[in-house]
N, C-alpha and C positions, 0 to 999 in steps of 0.2 A: 422507306415510306416518307420519312421526314423531309428529305431533299425533294421528293416528287411533289409533296404538298406545298413546299415553299415556291416551287416553280409555278404552280397553279395560282398561288396567292399574288404573284406578280402580274397576272393577266389583268388587262384594263377593263374588260367587259365583265361587270359585276354580276349580271344575270347568269351567264354561263358558268362563271366561277362559283357562284353560290349553288347553282343547280348541281354542279359536279361534286361539291363538298357534301351536299345533302344526300345524294345517291351513294357516294362513297361511304358515308357514315352508315346508311341503311344496310349496305352490303357487309361492312365490317361487323356490325352488331348482329348479323345472322349467326356469326361464329364466336364473337368475342364482345363482351359488354364491359366498358370501362368508364367510371365516373370522370377520370382524368381526361379521357378522350372527349367525353360529352362536354366538359367545361371548355376545352379548346375549340370544339366545333361551334358551340353556342356563342362564345365570345367573338370568333372570327366572323360569323354571320351577323353579329349585332353591332359591328363597327364599320364606320365609313373609311374610305381610302385615306382621307386626311384628318388628322386629329384637330379638334377645335375646342374652344371654350366660349360659351355664350355668356354675356354679362348683363345682369339685371342690377343696375346701379341704385335703384330704389324700389321699395315695395309699394305698390299702388299706382294706378294710372287714372288720371282725371277724366278720361273719355268714357270709360265704362261701356265699351262696345258690346253689342248684343251677343257676339260670338266669342267673348273673352271672359273667363270665370274670375274676374277681379275680386268679387266679394269673397270668394273662397280663399284666395291667397292672402288677402288682407286679414280675414278672420283667423286663418291658421297662424300667420305671423304674430298677430296680437295675442293669441292663446299661448304661443311659445315665448312671448316677450322678446321676439327677435329684433335686431337692429333694422330700422327701416331705410336709413340713408347711408350710402357708402361714403366713408370719409377718405379724403385724399391721402392722408398719412397711412391708413391701413391699405389702401389700394397699392401704394408704392411697395409695401411689404409683401402683398399678395403676389405681385407680378414677378418677384424674385423666385417664386416657386412655379412659374409658368415657363416651360422650355421654349426657347426662341423659335422653334419650328412649329409652334402651335398657332393656328389661325384664331384670332380674337374677333368674335362676332358680336356686334352691338345689336342684340335682339332680345332673347330671353322673355321675361314676363311683363315687360313694361316698355313704354316709349322712352328711348335713351336720351332724347333731347330735353326731357323734363328736368334732368339733374343739372344743378347749377355748375358742376365741375366737369360736364361732359367734354367740353373743349380741352380742358387741362388733361383729362384722362387720355384722350386721343393723341395729344401732343407727346405725352410721356411715353406711350407705347411706340409712337413713330420714331422718337429719338433712340429707342432701344432696338429698333429694327423689326418690330413685329408686323406681320401681315394682318390687315384689319378689313372687316366687312361691316356694313351697316344697313339695317332695315328701319325705315322711319316713316312716320306719318307727316313729318315736318311740323308737328304741334309740339311746342316747347318754349324754352327760354329764348329771348330775342338774340342773345349772344350766339346760341347754338344755331339758330336759323341763319344768321349772318355768316357763321363759320361754314355751314354747308353750301353757302352761296359764293364763297370766295377763297376757300382754303387752298393752299398749295399741296397739302397732304393728299396723296392718291390712295383711295381705298381699292381693294381688289375688286369689290363690287358694291353697288349702291342700289337698294331696293326701295322704291317709294310706294307705300301702302296708303291709298287715297280714299276719300269719302265716296259713298255710293248714292244712288238716287232714291233709295228706300230709307235712308237714315239708320242703317244697321251699324255704321260707324258713327259714334256720337261726337262728331266734330263740327263746330260751327264754321262754315266757309265764309269768312269775312274777307274784305279787300286786303287787309294787312297780311292775312294768311296766304292769299293768292299771290301777293307781291313776292314774298320770300320763296314760295313754292316754285314760281316761274324762274326766279333767279337761280335757285338751287338746281333745278332740272337743266337749265341752260349751261350752268357751270360744270356740273358733273358730266353731262353729255360731251362737253368739250374736252375734259381732261381724262376721262376713263377710256379704257380699251373698248373696242367695238363689242357689243353684246354684254358688257359688264353693267349696264344700267337696265333696270326693269321697273315696271309700274304695274301694281296689282290692285284690283278693286274686287272686294267680296260683295257680290250683288249682280243684278242684271246688267247694269251699266253705271258709269260714273255719275256723280252729282252734276247737275246741268252746268254749273260754272266751271267745274273741273273738266267736263267734256269739251266745253268751248275752248278752254286753255290748251288741252291736249291736241285738239284739232288744229289750233293755231300753230303749235310747235311742230306738228307733222307737216303742215303746209309749208312752213319755213325750213323744213328738212333738219330741224334740230334733233328730233327723234324719229324713229321709224314706227309704223303702226304695229309691227310685230313685237315691239317692246311692251305692249299693253296687254294684260291678261284680265279680263272680266269674267268672274265665275262665282257661283254660289258654293262651290265645293270647298269644304274645310275639313280639318281634323276634328274629331270629337273631344279633343283635350281629355283623353282617358275617360270618356263618357260623362264628362262634367257638363256637357251641353246636351239639352234634350233632343234625342234623335227622332222624336215624333214631330218636331217642329218643321213644318213644310217650307219654311223660309230658307232652309239650307239643304244642301246635298252633301253627304259625307263620302269621303274617298272609299271607304270600305267599312264593313261592320263585322266585328269579331264576336260570334256567339261563344260564350264561355263553356264550351263542351270539351272536355279533356279526352282526346282520343289517342294521343301519342305520348311518349315519355320525355322528349327533349324539346324545350322551348327556347325561343330567341326573340330579339327585337328586330323586326323586319324594317323598322324605320331607321335602323343603324345609328342609334343615339348613344351607345355605350362609350364612345370616345368623344362625345360632344355635350358634356354636362353644362349646367347653368350655375354661374357664380352669383351668390347672393351677397347683400351688403355686409353681413357678418363674417364672410370668408368661407361659409359652407358652399360645397359644390353639390347641387341637387342632381339627381340621376338623369332627368330628362326635361325637355322644354314643354312636354305635354302634361307634366305632373304639377298642377297648380295647388295640390294639397301639401306640397313640400314633404312628400312622404318618405323619401330615403336620401340621405346625404352620404356621398361616397368618401367624404373627408373634408378637411378645412385647409384652405390655402395659406392661412396664417401659421399653420403647423406642419403641413406636408407638401411635398412636391407633387405636381399634377400627374406626372408619369407614374408615380407610385400608386396614386389613387386609381388610375386607368387600368392597372393590373386587375382591379376588381376582386381582390381577395376578400374584402368585406362582403361584397355582394354574393360571392359564391359560398362563403362559409356561414353567413348569418341569415340567409334568406332561402326561400324555396323557388328561386328564379328558374332553375333548370327544369323543374317538374311541373311548372304551370301554376303554382300556388303563390306567386309573388303578389302580395296584397296591393302594392302600389301599381302594378301593371295589369292585373287580371281583368280589368274592364276596358283595356285599350285594344283598338282594332289592329295594332301593329305587333301585339304580343302573340306570336304564332308558334305552332308546333311543327316539328319535322315529321 
């Protein structure tokens, strides 16, 4: 059985792989119920093909976008007296505990370019051979804006998350911002592999000045139209965003009715935790309450944390009563 499962786990198509695992589990539990098997199935369904770590280099984002629960994460960090800014000395200690085959994603709970050491962080990781990705609004320190516009460091992917026409993103579209945004898009489009650049707008369409810029870049064949995704669809951030708000559409909604015994993360975030400034790795990018730390990178290796012994022994994740997850649309039962 073990060898057969391992063969299935190698399949590239996650939908059919997961479907097979779910129905195999249902069949087996008709005759035999095992907590150990349940843990294995839940963890496999809750992980992505590639392990990653998202980095939040500071707590708090100056834009305070309508669809981002920044007040929650700031208040939680203040209540816990958590470190708000990641220090470069601690960062260098933390990455010693990140295996080299881990993808480092500059995303998390804030705009990465706001940190004064963002460029230093990226260079340190590049020198050590890590694969990096970044999602940015291009709002941040001038040094970081310039870096995104001329760096020789090649990210695996770059996502530009840009202002919309309704003001849902609280970013002032000034000429200086447009100058660096255009330079960055041109530069990244030039050095990235095809389809590794994406542009996302949460809203009906881009801000008028952004729309004009994107149309110009399309006409000059710098980018392609299909790189741009305008949509009001968002994640509920574990139901921290009011789902009655008709300004957004949510990907799905999970009514917290417990019908089955085994639960898992259908967003597959259990091997993509979020690193915080104090070294804690929070369980998921949707949890702005900082509700569950799987460990601390100043003290533990990331691979040890991703075994999720703490999650499986100290919480009710498997049976649907995980307090951090049970309002999330991605917390589902088999």
